[in-house]
N, C-alpha and C positions, 0 to 999 in steps of 0.2 A: 928890494922892498924901498919903495921913494924915501926920502928925507920926511916928508909930511906924515905917510902911513906907521914910519919908525917914532915919531913922538907921539903921534897918537896912539900907537902902541904903549911907549913907558908911560904916557900920562894914566893909561887904562890902568898901568900896573901898580903906579902911583896911587892911584883912588882907592885900588883892591887892595893896598898895605896901608891905607889911611883905615880902611874900615874896621880892619883887624886891631885896630891903637884905639883902645876905651881908655876914657880919665881911669885915674888907680887912686885908693885911699893910700898916702903915704904914710897915713898916721895911725893906721890900727895892723893888728897882730894877735892876733886869738889865742898867742903861746900862754899869755900870762894866766888866762881862762881855764886853763887846764892843770890842774895842782897832780903834781905827783906822775904829768903821765912820763912815758917811756919813750925816747928819739930811736925813730928809724928811717927806713928808705921805703920809698916808694915810687922806682924806675928815677930816680936823681932826685924826688920830692922830697919835704922832709913828712915822716911819717908820725905821729903819737898815737899812742896806746894809753888807754886809762880805762880805772873800772873804777866809774864813780854811780853810787844809785840816782844821784839828782838827774846824772846823765842818760838813764837808761839801762844801766849797766856796764858790760864792757862796750867799748866805744874805739873806734880808731878813726881820726882826723887826718886827711892830707892838705897841706897849705903850699897854695900856690908861691911862688916868688915874688910875686906883684899881687897885690889883692884890690879885684873891681870893683869902681864903686858901684856902691849898692849891694856889698858883699853876696853873691850869688851862690849857694850850693846847690850838690848833686849828692842827695841822700841814696843809700844804697841798702835793699834789704837785705840780700845775703849773697855769700858767694863773693866775699870782697878778694877784690886784684883779679877774679877771672876774666879774660877779654877785657883789657884795661883801656881798650883803645879811644872811646869814648871818653872816660874820664880823664884821659891825659889830653885830652883837646880840649876840654873845659880847663883844665888847668892849667894848660896854655895862658886861657884867657880868663885867670885869674882867679877864677871859681875854686870852692873849697868843696874836699869831696868828704862826706862823713858816713860812720857803716854801725848801724847799732845792731848788736847782736840779737839775734829774735830766732836763733837754731830750733828744730825741733819744737817751735810754737804753733807754724801753721796758720797765723793770724788771728789768733784766739784771745781773747779778753786779758789775759799777760801779755800779749804781742804791743795788743794795742796800749797799754798801760805804761808798758814800755816805750815805746815810741810816745807817747803825751811827755813824760818824763825828757824824752832826749830834744823833742821841738824846743820846749820851754827853757831848756839847758840854754842850748845854743841861739836861741832869739835874743834870751838874756846875755848872751856874751857876744852880741853885736850883729849876727849873720842874718841875711834877709831871714823876713816873719815868710815869703813863700818860696822853699824849694822845690827842686823837682825830685821827685822822687821814680829810683830804679830798680824794678825786679827782673830777675831773673827766675824762671821755672818755678818753684815752690815760694820765689819771692813776690808771687802776684799775688796770693791772699792776702799778706799784709800789705803791699802798697795800692790795692784797690780799698778793703778795706777803710784803713785807716784815712785813705782821701776822699770817702765817700762821709766819714763822719766827721770830718773838718774840712772841706771846701772852702774855705776862706781861709787856707794856710797851706797850701799849694799851688804852685805856679802851672804846672803841670806834671805828668801821669807817662811813665814809660814803660811797660811791658815787653820781657822777649824770649817768645814760648809761654806765657806765663801761666801760671795754673789760675783757674778762677771758677772753677767749681770741682770742690775735694771729691767727689763720687769719680768722676773720673780719673784725678789723680791724686792721693794713693790710693782710694776706692779700688779703680777700675772695674766699676759696674757697666761700665759702657765700651768702647776701645780703645782707651787707653789701658798702660800698664800698671798692674797691682803690684805696690810695696806692700806686702803683710806687715814690715815692723812700723813703716812710719804711718800706717792703717791706726796701728794697735796705738802709736805714742799720739797720732792726732786725736782719736776718742778721748783717750784719757786727758787731754788739753782743754780737750772743747766742754770736758764732760758730757758725752755722750754714750748713747746706746748705739751698735749698730743699726735698728731699724731707725730709732732717731735721726740717725746722720745721713741715711738716703732720703730724710722727708725735708732736713734742714734747710733754709733759706741760706743760700751763697753770693758771694761778693756782686756776682755778675746778675742778683736781684735787687741788690741797693745803690742803683746807679744813679737814681733820679737827684739825691741831690749835688750828685757833681755833675750830672748835665745841666742840671739851672743854673749852674754860679759858671757856666760855659769854660769850664779847665779841659785845655786842650788835653789828650790823650795820645801818646804815640806807639805805635804795635811793631815789633818785628819778628815775623812767623815764618818758620821752617813749613813748609805742607805736605813733607812726609813724614814728620813728627810724630811718633806709634806711641811716645812716652804720654805724652800730653798735646793729644790731638787738637790740632789747630782749630776743626768744626766746632768741637765741642766747649772750646777754651777762649781762645783768641779771636777768632772770626766770629763767635756768637757773640762777644762782648762788644766788637766794634759795629757788630749791626744793631744787635739791642743799643748803645750809648748813640749811636745816630738817629735811630727811633727818636729817641726821647729830646735829636736835638743839641747831643753834645759835638763839640767837634774833636774828632777823629783822625788822625792818618794813620794807614796801613802799609808796609816794605812788606809783600812778599817775598821768601826765597822758595820759587818752583819745588828745585832739587834737594833742598836742606831736610833734613832731619831735627833731632831735638839738641844735635849741637851740629857746628859750633854755633854759639851764641853769639849775637853782636851784628852790624852790621856794618859792612867792608867796603871802601874807607867809611869813616862815621859822619863826613860832613855834613850831609843832607839832615839827618837826624841831629844832627848838634847845630843846625843852623836852626831848626823846628823848636828844638827845646830852648833854644836863646830867647828868639824870639818871643817863643811861649810866654818866656818869663820876663820879657821887658827891655833885653840886651840884644 
């Protein structure tokens, strides 16, 4: 390598490193806004667990070492800590990670009410008014339903093998796998009979407000998923969203099933979501 090419290489590295450096919000800490929270650990980052009805009930917050200016956050719907590579990359770049427990609510009205309170609580606490929503598997139900109801409060939506139609899972009415226990619980929290549920509108049917607001959607899909088949869920949602004029990016994993979740490495996904959020 010549002297000039070496200098060019070093300059490129410097520019790349500078691109990763973001203005910090040195005077901000969310910790004082988390009364009676219990301190824990999340891969070396401080995690705070709290039970507060105003925050949506059971909540976890992971705090970055240095808070990025603008105070962005990613809001996970289900399975806190599972496949954390994306969350860790965002924490490294000054994002908060928030989890509001909506276990066994399947995107129902109660889940929406909890998330309404959670969003209001953390915006009041000083975080950005537009988080990125993250949902794996059944987490697709709350993220897409809440986003479509609140398109002005969302920076982007990321679904990973997401359930977009509960008739495919847990009902298994088409080619998805049926979960009898989950289906029974879903009918209870949605207050539906089995017959009513088969005719009920799905999150995939309510995307118009989100598409109209041009909220970016990211999808990571295992094409051999036989639990939540992509053709009936993620791929169908992507097609519908594009037809409505919404921006959507799909990462297809041809040989992957329902597991493992995530994009590995998550760099492209992280860059897409950060750009969508304006960072």
